[in-house]
N, C-alpha and C positions, 0 to 999 in steps of 0.2 A: 856374499852369502849364497847358499844353494837354495833352490826353491823348496819351501817347506811342504810337508804333507797336509792333508785336510785335518781339520779339527772339529769335533762334535760340539754342539752348543751346550752350555751349562744348563740352560733351561729354555723352554719356549713359552710364549705367552700370546694372548690376544689383546690388542690395544682397545680399551673400552671405548664405546661410542662408535668407532669406525669398524670394529670387528677385524682389524688387520692382524694377520699372522706375523709373529716376530720371533727371532732367535737371539739369545743373549749369551755372550761369551765373557768369562771373567777370569783374571789371573789368580794364582794362589795367594799372592800378597794383595794388600789394599791397592786398588788401581790408582794410577797417576792421573787418569782422566778417562773420558769415554769417547769412542768414535761411532758416529751414526752413519751407517752404510745404506745407500739407496741404489738398488740394482738398475739394470738397463731394460729396454723394451723387450717384451716377449720372453723374458726369462723369470728368475725368481731368486730369493735371497740364499737358497741352499747352494748356489753356485759360487758362494763367496767364503767357503770354509777355509781355503788357503789364505785368503786375505785376513780373515779373523785370526789365523795362526800367527801371522806376522804381528798383528796388533797386540795380541795377548802376550807374545814373547817380548814385546817392548814394554810390558807392564801396564797396559791399558785395557779397559773393558771395551767391548764392542756390542752394538745392537744393530741387527739387520732386519729388514721387514719386507714382506711381499707387498709391492705397490698395488693399490686398488686395481682390480681387473687382472691380476697376475697371481700365479702360484696358488697358495691356499687362502688368499684374501678374497673378499666378495667383489662382485662387479663383473659385467660382461667382458669377455676377453677382447683385448685390443680396442677398448672404447673408453672414452671419458667425455662427459658432457661439457665440463669446464675445466681448464687447466688449474684453476684456483683450488679445485678439490685436492689435487696432488699437494699443493702448498699447505692446505689445512691438515692433510694427513701427516705431512712431514712435521708440522708443529705438534701434532698429537704424539708422534713417536719421540720427538725431542723432549717432551715432558717426561716420558717414561725413562729416557736415557739419563736425565738428570737425577733420577732416583737411584741410579746404580753407583753413584760416586758422591763424595762429600760436596757440600755447597760450593766450596772454593775451587774444586777441581775443574779443569778446562774441558770443553767439548770441541771436537774436531768433526767436520762433516766430510764424508767421502762418497762420491757418486761416480757411476759409470754410464756413459752414453746418454740415454734419456734420463737416467738418474742424475747425471751431471747437469743436464738441462734443468731439471727440477731444483737441484741445489743452487745453481747460479741464478735462476729466476727468483728464488726465495731471497738470496743474498742481495740482489739488485733492487728489491722491493723496499717500500717504506717501512715495512715491519719485518726486517731481516731476523732470522733466528740467531740467538746469542751463541757465538762460537769464537774460538781464538784463531782458527785456520780452517781451510778447506782444501781437499785433494780431489781433483776431477780427472778422470781418465776417459779417453775417447769421447770428448764432449760432443753431443749431438746438437751442433749449432748450425748445421747446414748439411744437405745431402751431397755426398760425392757421387752416389749412384745417379746415372742419367735417367730422368723421368720425362717421358714425352709430354709436350705442352698440353696436348688433348687430355692426358690423364690428370694433369694438375687442375684443369678446368672442371673435369668430371668430379674430382675430389671436392672442389669448392661447392659445386651444385649438390653433390651427394650429402655434404655436411648439413645442408638445409632440408633436403627432401628425403634422404634415407641415411641418417647419421650413423646407424648401427650396421649398415651393409658390410658384411665381411668380405674382404678381398685378400688374395695372397700378398704377403709383405715382401716377397722377393729376396729375403735374407738367405744367404748360402753359408754353410759352416766353413767353407774354404775361405770366405772373406773375413771370418772372425779371428782365425789363428792359423799358424803353420803347424801347430802341434796336432798330430794325427789322433792321439789318444783323447785330446780335448774335443776334437771334431766328432769323434765317435760317441763320446759321452753326451755331447749336445744333441745328437741325432736320437739317442735312446732316452733322453730326458722327457718324460711324459708331462711334466709341469711347464715345459716350454711350448710355445705355439707358433704358428706360421701365417697369421692373418693380421690385418689392420683394418680400421674403419675410417670413413671419410672425416668424421668429427674429430677423432684422435689426431689425424694428420693436420687438419686446419688449426686445431688448438696448439699443437706442437709448433707449427710454423709461426703462429702469433707469439708464442713464448720465445722462440728464437729471435724474432725481431725485437722484442722487448729487451732481451739480454744484450743484443748488439747495440741498442740505443742507450742503455742505462748501465752498462758494465762498469763504468767509471765510478758508480756509487758503491761498489763493493769495497768495504772498508777493512777487511781482514786479509792476512797473507794467503795467497792461493798457490798451490802447486799443480801444474798442468802436465799430465802424462799422455802424450799424443803419439799414436802410431803414425810415423811418417808415410807409411804405405797403406794406410787405412782406406779401403775402397768403399766404405759405408758412410761414415761421418767425415766431412771435408776437413782435412788437416789445415788447409790454408785459411779456412774460416776461423778455426780455433786459434790460429796464430794471430789473425787480425784482431779478434775480440780480446785475447789475452794481452795484446799490446795496449789496450785501453784501460786495463785494470791496474791500479796503482800497486807496485811491488810484486806483480805476478812473476812466478818462476816457471818458465816454459821449458819443457823437456821434449824435444822432437826425437822420438826413438826410431832411428833408422832401421828399416827391415821389419818393423812391427806392423801388424794389421790392427783390426779394430779392438779386440779384447787383449789389452796389454798384460793384464793379470793372468791370462791363460796362454800366453805365448811361450815358446820354447825357452827363451832367455828371460823369463819373468822375474828372475832374481834382481834384474836391473830396476824395474819399477818398484818392486818390493823394497829395495834399498832406499829409494826416494821416499817411500812411506815411512820407513824407519827414521830417516833424517828429519822429516817434518815433525814426527812425534817427539824426537829427541830435542828439537829446537823448542817445541811447545813446553816440554818438561823443564827445560833449562830456564824458561821465562817465568816459571811459577814463583 
């Protein structure tokens, strides 16, 4: 397949209670199921319109949302008090996702980077969201970027004394993708940001450790789309954790950086999304 063009959402909505901004995409025919998309850190759901195109063309509905503290959703940028809040928000969006399809239709979870961490953390918990499969791209399960030991200690201290202190997050568009057009679009995107806070960092690290220790609990099929040349999220850590997940299908994409869905050859990971959805449709 060739990389599809972007797709506009069928409608937008606010998730009641949390005030989370969400976009909904529906096919012309009754959907075979619904895919819940959780984006990565410092970005927003509007960057996943091509992914939605792939999903809708497969006959599925999709719902993507701005994670708390991101995009058009409420919350301080680059901050979370407790990682559990992300899981609660995912559960709230999951409830809305279920209203888009018949009761018997399946749900698939799809996450990227920190969104993959949220997805995997939820699936490894005692109250995992009901889904038939999950797709995780560029899972943020460990940093590939070298962080000085002193900076790690400062983050731990800052998480207690100054949890909302904004610091540069050191993300470079060149580390996200080889696609120059995608790099330029990211630089011009005013809904993206370039900071992080100590509390977000320590909460994310704690979630990473939980997933590494409890990944064997994940009871549904998972498809892992990992950029082998990812300089941000450690591909080796994704490979290690995926190896503990029963039935995980790991795809190490040679030459791909962090954002596999925005790479030049993104038709390859899009094809794996299609395969996963086709398998879920066949199992109905």
